[in-house]
N, CA, C and O atoms as CSV, one atom per row, in Angstrom:
chain,resi,resn,atom,element,x,y,z
A,1,MET,N,N,-66.010,59.791,-85.762
A,1,MET,CA,C,-65.798,59.666,-87.196
A,1,MET,C,C,-67.180,59.549,-87.839
A,1,MET,O,O,-67.778,58.473,-87.838
A,2,PRO,N,N,-67.674,60.626,-88.373
A,2,PRO,CA,C,-69.056,60.676,-88.867
A,2,PRO,C,C,-69.405,59.602,-89.898
A,2,PRO,O,O,-70.539,59.124,-89.925
A,3,ASP,N,N,-68.459,59.221,-90.736
A,3,ASP,CA,C,-68.741,58.211,-91.765
A,3,ASP,C,C,-68.219,56.840,-91.380
A,3,ASP,O,O,-68.087,55.967,-92.238
A,4,GLY,N,N,-67.920,56.636,-90.108
A,4,GLY,CA,C,-67.391,55.362,-89.643
A,4,GLY,C,C,-65.881,55.352,-89.686
A,4,GLY,O,O,-65.261,56.253,-90.251
A,5,LYS,N,N,-65.283,54.324,-89.086
A,5,LYS,CA,C,-63.838,54.191,-89.039
A,5,LYS,C,C,-63.403,53.157,-90.064
A,5,LYS,O,O,-63.820,52.001,-89.993
A,6,PRO,N,N,-62.580,53.555,-91.007
A,6,PRO,CA,C,-62.085,52.570,-91.978
A,6,PRO,C,C,-61.200,51.529,-91.292
A,6,PRO,O,O,-60.547,51.824,-90.291
A,7,ALA,N,N,-61.183,50.340,-91.822
A,7,ALA,CA,C,-60.325,49.274,-91.297
A,7,ALA,C,C,-58.873,49.726,-91.321
A,7,ALA,O,O,-58.410,50.333,-92.287
A,8,GLY,N,N,-58.166,49.421,-90.245
A,8,GLY,CA,C,-56.748,49.742,-90.178
A,8,GLY,C,C,-56.434,51.161,-89.752
A,8,GLY,O,O,-55.263,51.526,-89.644
A,9,VAL,N,N,-57.457,51.970,-89.508
A,9,VAL,CA,C,-57.250,53.365,-89.096
A,9,VAL,C,C,-57.545,53.464,-87.605
A,9,VAL,O,O,-58.577,52.985,-87.133
A,10,ARG,N,N,-56.636,54.086,-86.872
A,10,ARG,CA,C,-56.818,54.259,-85.432
A,10,ARG,C,C,-58.021,55.166,-85.176
A,10,ARG,O,O,-58.203,56.172,-85.863
A,11,CYS,N,N,-58.823,54.816,-84.208
A,11,CYS,CA,C,-59.981,55.624,-83.847
A,11,CYS,C,C,-59.512,56.973,-83.308
A,11,CYS,O,O,-58.588,57.037,-82.497
A,12,ILE,N,N,-60.142,58.032,-83.754
A,12,ILE,CA,C,-59.757,59.371,-83.320
A,12,ILE,C,C,-60.140,59.638,-81.867
A,12,ILE,O,O,-59.704,60.633,-81.289
A,13,GLN,N,N,-60.943,58.769,-81.276
A,13,GLN,CA,C,-61.369,58.958,-79.890
A,13,GLN,C,C,-60.433,58.306,-78.872
A,13,GLN,O,O,-60.710,58.363,-77.674
A,14,LEU,N,N,-59.338,57.690,-79.311
A,14,LEU,CA,C,-58.388,57.084,-78.381
A,14,LEU,C,C,-57.387,58.127,-77.905
A,14,LEU,O,O,-56.868,58.918,-78.693
A,15,ASP,N,N,-57.125,58.113,-76.593
A,15,ASP,CA,C,-56.123,59.030,-76.057
A,15,ASP,C,C,-54.734,58.382,-76.161
A,15,ASP,O,O,-54.588,57.304,-76.736
A,16,ASP,N,N,-53.729,59.042,-75.607
A,16,ASP,CA,C,-52.357,58.531,-75.704
A,16,ASP,C,C,-52.170,57.196,-74.986
A,16,ASP,O,O,-51.261,56.436,-75.320
A,17,ALA,N,N,-53.024,56.906,-74.002
A,17,ALA,CA,C,-52.956,55.642,-73.272
A,17,ALA,C,C,-53.873,54.585,-73.894
A,17,ALA,O,O,-54.102,53.530,-73.302
A,18,LEU,N,N,-54.400,54.875,-75.104
A,18,LEU,CA,C,-55.296,53.987,-75.851
A,18,LEU,C,C,-56.631,53.767,-75.140
A,18,LEU,O,O,-57.261,52.721,-75.298
A,19,ARG,N,N,-57.052,54.743,-74.368
A,19,ARG,CA,C,-58.361,54.680,-73.705
A,19,ARG,C,C,-59.346,55.542,-74.482
A,19,ARG,O,O,-58.988,56.576,-75.045
A,20,CYS,N,N,-60.590,55.092,-74.499
A,20,CYS,CA,C,-61.638,55.817,-75.216
A,20,CYS,C,C,-61.975,57.111,-74.486
A,20,CYS,O,O,-62.307,57.099,-73.301
A,21,LYS,N,N,-61.886,58.224,-75.204
A,21,LYS,CA,C,-62.172,59.535,-74.620
A,21,LYS,C,C,-63.670,59.780,-74.439
A,21,LYS,O,O,-64.062,60.693,-73.713
A,22,ILE,N,N,-64.509,58.973,-75.092
A,22,ILE,CA,C,-65.954,59.191,-74.986
A,22,ILE,C,C,-66.661,57.983,-74.367
A,22,ILE,O,O,-67.872,57.828,-74.525
A,23,PHE,N,N,-65.912,57.125,-73.660
A,23,PHE,CA,C,-66.507,55.956,-72.996
A,23,PHE,C,C,-67.601,56.429,-72.044
A,23,PHE,O,O,-67.390,57.347,-71.251
A,24,GLY,N,N,-68.768,55.795,-72.126
A,24,GLY,CA,C,-69.887,56.147,-71.265
A,24,GLY,C,C,-70.666,57.371,-71.698
A,24,GLY,O,O,-71.650,57.736,-71.055
A,25,GLN,N,N,-70.246,58.012,-72.777
A,25,GLN,CA,C,-70.934,59.207,-73.269
A,25,GLN,C,C,-71.966,58.808,-74.324
A,25,GLN,O,O,-71.785,57.805,-75.016
A,26,PRO,N,N,-73.046,59.582,-74.454
A,26,PRO,CA,C,-74.088,59.235,-75.431
A,26,PRO,C,C,-73.593,59.258,-76.872
A,26,PRO,O,O,-74.159,58.573,-77.724
A,27,GLU,N,N,-72.552,60.027,-77.164
A,27,GLU,CA,C,-72.045,60.088,-78.544
A,27,GLU,C,C,-71.147,58.909,-78.912
A,27,GLU,O,O,-70.724,58.791,-80.062
A,28,ARG,N,N,-70.852,58.031,-77.944
A,28,ARG,CA,C,-70.044,56.843,-78.253
A,28,ARG,C,C,-70.843,55.943,-79.198
A,28,ARG,O,O,-72.000,55.628,-78.921
A,29,PRO,N,N,-70.233,55.528,-80.312
A,29,PRO,CA,C,-70.951,54.690,-81.277
A,29,PRO,C,C,-71.431,53.369,-80.665
A,29,PRO,O,O,-70.734,52.762,-79.852
A,30,THR,N,N,-72.599,52.944,-81.057
A,30,THR,CA,C,-73.183,51.700,-80.561
A,30,THR,C,C,-72.253,50.517,-80.805
A,30,THR,O,O,-72.145,49.630,-79.959
A,31,VAL,N,N,-71.589,50.499,-81.941
A,31,VAL,CA,C,-70.724,49.367,-82.272
A,31,VAL,C,C,-69.612,49.193,-81.245
A,31,VAL,O,O,-69.174,48.071,-80.993
A,32,CYS,N,N,-69.154,50.284,-80.653
A,32,CYS,CA,C,-68.078,50.197,-79.657
A,32,CYS,C,C,-68.528,49.419,-78.431
A,32,CYS,O,O,-67.761,48.638,-77.868
A,33,GLY,N,N,-69.753,49.629,-78.024
A,33,GLY,CA,C,-70.280,48.909,-76.868
A,33,GLY,C,C,-70.772,47.523,-77.198
A,33,GLY,O,O,-71.088,46.744,-76.299
A,34,SER,N,N,-70.843,47.200,-78.477
A,34,SER,CA,C,-71.358,45.891,-78.881
A,34,SER,C,C,-70.281,44.814,-78.879
A,34,SER,O,O,-70.562,43.657,-79.191
A,35,LEU,N,N,-69.052,45.181,-78.530
A,35,LEU,CA,C,-67.957,44.217,-78.485
A,35,LEU,C,C,-67.476,44.031,-77.050
A,35,LEU,O,O,-66.397,44.506,-76.693
A,36,PRO,N,N,-68.271,43.341,-76.218
A,36,PRO,CA,C,-67.821,43.153,-74.845
A,36,PRO,C,C,-66.574,42.271,-74.827
A,36,PRO,O,O,-66.471,41.326,-75.610
A,37,PRO,N,N,-65.630,42.575,-73.939
A,37,PRO,CA,C,-64.409,41.775,-73.901
A,37,PRO,C,C,-64.703,40.319,-73.561
A,37,PRO,O,O,-65.589,40.018,-72.762
A,38,SER,N,N,-63.960,39.446,-74.168
A,38,SER,CA,C,-64.072,38.015,-73.889
A,38,SER,C,C,-62.677,37.417,-74.002
A,38,SER,O,O,-61.773,38.029,-74.570
A,39,GLU,N,N,-62.510,36.224,-73.460
A,39,GLU,CA,C,-61.208,35.566,-73.538
A,39,GLU,C,C,-60.808,35.324,-74.991
A,39,GLU,O,O,-59.636,35.457,-75.342
A,40,ASP,N,N,-61.782,34.967,-75.841
A,40,ASP,CA,C,-61.473,34.747,-77.260
A,40,ASP,C,C,-60.967,36.028,-77.920
A,40,ASP,O,O,-60.044,35.990,-78.734
A,41,MET,N,N,-61.570,37.155,-77.568
A,41,MET,CA,C,-61.198,38.420,-78.189
A,41,MET,C,C,-59.886,38.953,-77.622
A,41,MET,O,O,-59.018,39.395,-78.375
A,42,CYS,N,N,-59.737,38.914,-76.312
A,42,CYS,CA,C,-58.586,39.559,-75.676
A,42,CYS,C,C,-57.344,38.674,-75.612
A,42,CYS,O,O,-56.222,39.180,-75.649
A,43,GLY,N,N,-57.532,37.371,-75.518
A,43,GLY,CA,C,-56.379,36.481,-75.411
A,43,GLY,C,C,-55.595,36.755,-74.137
A,43,GLY,O,O,-56.159,37.140,-73.113
A,44,ASP,N,N,-54.296,36.551,-74.217
A,44,ASP,CA,C,-53.422,36.729,-73.058
A,44,ASP,C,C,-52.587,37.994,-73.124
A,44,ASP,O,O,-51.800,38.268,-72.218
A,45,SER,N,N,-52.754,38.774,-74.196
A,45,SER,CA,C,-51.901,39.950,-74.341
A,45,SER,C,C,-52.574,40.977,-75.251
A,45,SER,O,O,-53.545,40.680,-75.946
A,46,ARG,N,N,-52.036,42.174,-75.226
A,46,ARG,CA,C,-52.519,43.231,-76.116
A,46,ARG,C,C,-52.302,42.818,-77.574
A,46,ARG,O,O,-53.143,43.084,-78.432
A,47,GLU,N,N,-51.174,42.170,-77.846
A,47,GLU,CA,C,-50.869,41.723,-79.214
A,47,GLU,C,C,-51.952,40.780,-79.730
A,47,GLU,O,O,-52.393,40.908,-80.872
A,48,GLN,N,N,-52.381,39.836,-78.899
A,48,GLN,CA,C,-53.436,38.909,-79.319
A,48,GLN,C,C,-54.751,39.642,-79.543
A,48,GLN,O,O,-55.474,39.355,-80.497
A,49,ALA,N,N,-55.059,40.594,-78.657
A,49,ALA,CA,C,-56.299,41.361,-78.818
A,49,ALA,C,C,-56.271,42.174,-80.111
A,49,ALA,O,O,-57.272,42.247,-80.825
A,50,MET,N,N,-55.129,42.783,-80.408
A,50,MET,CA,C,-55.010,43.582,-81.629
A,50,MET,C,C,-55.100,42.700,-82.876
A,50,MET,O,O,-55.670,43.114,-83.886
A,51,ARG,N,N,-54.545,41.499,-82.813
A,51,ARG,CA,C,-54.647,40.561,-83.938
A,51,ARG,C,C,-56.115,40.192,-84.177
A,51,ARG,O,O,-56.563,40.124,-85.322
A,52,TRP,N,N,-56.868,39.952,-83.078
A,52,TRP,CA,C,-58.282,39.602,-83.197
A,52,TRP,C,C,-59.066,40.770,-83.800
A,52,TRP,O,O,-59.898,40.569,-84.684
A,53,LEU,N,N,-58.799,41.994,-83.321
A,53,LEU,CA,C,-59.500,43.165,-83.862
A,53,LEU,C,C,-59.176,43.369,-85.340
A,53,LEU,O,O,-60.052,43.727,-86.127
A,54,GLY,N,N,-57.917,43.143,-85.715
A,54,GLY,CA,C,-57.528,43.241,-87.122
A,54,GLY,C,C,-58.281,42.231,-87.970
A,54,GLY,O,O,-58.737,42.539,-89.071
A,55,TRP,N,N,-58.402,41.025,-87.443
A,55,TRP,CA,C,-59.151,39.973,-88.153
A,55,TRP,C,C,-60.614,40.388,-88.319
A,55,TRP,O,O,-61.197,40.213,-89.389
A,56,MET,N,N,-61.207,40.944,-87.245
A,56,MET,CA,C,-62.603,41.384,-87.329
A,56,MET,C,C,-62.768,42.481,-88.383
A,56,MET,O,O,-63.745,42.486,-89.131
A,57,GLU,N,N,-61.821,43.398,-88.437
A,57,GLU,CA,C,-61.901,44.461,-89.445
A,57,GLU,C,C,-61.837,43.866,-90.852
A,57,GLU,O,O,-62.584,44.278,-91.739
A,58,GLU,N,N,-60.945,42.899,-91.052
A,58,GLU,CA,C,-60.847,42.258,-92.374
A,58,GLU,C,C,-62.146,41.553,-92.737
A,58,GLU,O,O,-62.613,41.655,-93.871
A,59,GLN,N,N,-62.731,40.841,-91.784
A,59,GLN,CA,C,-63.935,40.057,-92.046
A,59,GLN,C,C,-65.165,40.917,-92.296
A,59,GLN,O,O,-66.102,40.480,-92.965
A,60,THR,N,N,-65.171,42.130,-91.767
A,60,THR,CA,C,-66.354,42.988,-91.912
A,60,THR,C,C,-66.132,44.114,-92.911
A,60,THR,O,O,-66.997,44.974,-93.082
A,61,MET,N,N,-64.977,44.114,-93.570
A,61,MET,CA,C,-64.679,45.148,-94.564
A,61,MET,C,C,-65.615,44.978,-95.763
A,61,MET,O,O,-65.801,43.869,-96.263
A,62,PRO,N,N,-66.198,46.083,-96.213
A,62,PRO,CA,C,-67.062,45.975,-97.399
A,62,PRO,C,C,-66.291,45.366,-98.568
A,62,PRO,O,O,-65.107,45.638,-98.762
A,63,THR,N,N,-66.975,44.553,-99.324
A,63,THR,CA,C,-66.354,43.877,-100.459
A,63,THR,C,C,-66.749,44.564,-101.758
A,63,THR,O,O,-67.834,45.136,-101.862
A,64,SER,N,N,-65.872,44.506,-102.737
A,64,SER,CA,C,-66.216,45.054,-104.047
A,64,SER,C,C,-66.945,44.014,-104.891
A,64,SER,O,O,-67.430,44.318,-105.981
A,65,ASP,N,N,-67.020,42.782,-104.378
A,65,ASP,CA,C,-67.728,41.701,-105.060
A,65,ASP,C,C,-69.228,41.912,-104.881
A,65,ASP,O,O,-69.719,41.875,-103.752
A,66,PRO,N,N,-69.969,42.134,-105.971
A,66,PRO,CA,C,-71.407,42.394,-105.840
A,66,PRO,C,C,-72.153,41.259,-105.165
A,66,PRO,O,O,-73.211,41.479,-104.574
A,67,GLY,N,N,-71.622,40.054,-105.243
A,67,GLY,CA,C,-72.266,38.912,-104.598
A,67,GLY,C,C,-71.963,38.842,-103.123
A,67,GLY,O,O,-72.626,38.104,-102.395
A,68,GLY,N,N,-70.965,39.600,-102.654
A,68,GLY,CA,C,-70.609,39.588,-101.236
A,68,GLY,C,C,-69.841,38.346,-100.865
A,68,GLY,O,O,-69.498,37.532,-101.723
A,69,SER,N,N,-69.573,38.203,-99.590
A,69,SER,CA,C,-68.834,37.025,-99.125
A,69,SER,C,C,-69.821,35.911,-98.859
A,69,SER,O,O,-71.035,36.106,-98.913
A,70,ASP,N,N,-69.284,34.742,-98.572
A,70,ASP,CA,C,-70.157,33.612,-98.303
A,70,ASP,C,C,-70.662,33.606,-96.853
A,70,ASP,O,O,-71.460,32.751,-96.468
A,71,GLY,N,N,-70.179,34.586,-96.045
A,71,GLY,CA,C,-70.659,34.710,-94.685
A,71,GLY,C,C,-70.039,33.734,-93.715
A,71,GLY,O,O,-70.421,33.707,-92.545
A,72,VAL,N,N,-69.084,32.923,-94.169
A,72,VAL,CA,C,-68.441,31.956,-93.304
A,72,VAL,C,C,-67.128,32.544,-92.822
A,72,VAL,O,O,-66.234,32.822,-93.621
A,73,PHE,N,N,-67.012,32.733,-91.520
A,73,PHE,CA,C,-65.817,33.325,-90.938
A,73,PHE,C,C,-65.047,32.269,-90.158
A,73,PHE,O,O,-65.646,31.425,-89.493
A,74,GLN,N,N,-63.754,32.312,-90.236
A,74,GLN,CA,C,-62.886,31.484,-89.415
A,74,GLN,C,C,-62.175,32.419,-88.463
A,74,GLN,O,O,-61.600,33.417,-88.897
A,75,SER,N,N,-62.199,32.121,-87.176
A,75,SER,CA,C,-61.544,33.003,-86.223
A,75,SER,C,C,-60.032,32.942,-86.420
A,75,SER,O,O,-59.524,31.981,-86.998
A,76,PRO,N,N,-59.305,33.959,-85.944
A,76,PRO,CA,C,-57.869,33.992,-86.143
A,76,PRO,C,C,-57.142,32.906,-85.371
A,76,PRO,O,O,-55.952,32.683,-85.595
A,77,THR,N,N,-57.840,32.221,-84.458
A,77,THR,CA,C,-57.213,31.148,-83.708
A,77,THR,C,C,-57.419,29.795,-84.367
A,77,THR,O,O,-56.820,28.806,-83.945
A,78,ASN,N,N,-58.269,29.735,-85.409
A,78,ASN,CA,C,-58.528,28.456,-86.106
A,78,ASN,C,C,-57.445,28.167,-87.116
A,78,ASN,O,O,-57.493,27.141,-87.795
């Protein structure tokens, strides 16, 4: 996705099994590799992992407020 992936939009590089089609390839975006799996991120199920990713998308979504956010994030488990 040349202009980035909008929040809430499925990545075009996922196959039918939800695996990255360009994993390990030089064209894979840096941001994809910058999210190493962790217990906090993955939880105990795919549902928990998807909830965490949704929260991250919300927290990093560009704001229309010229002042921006206050930079204080609460994790979805708090």
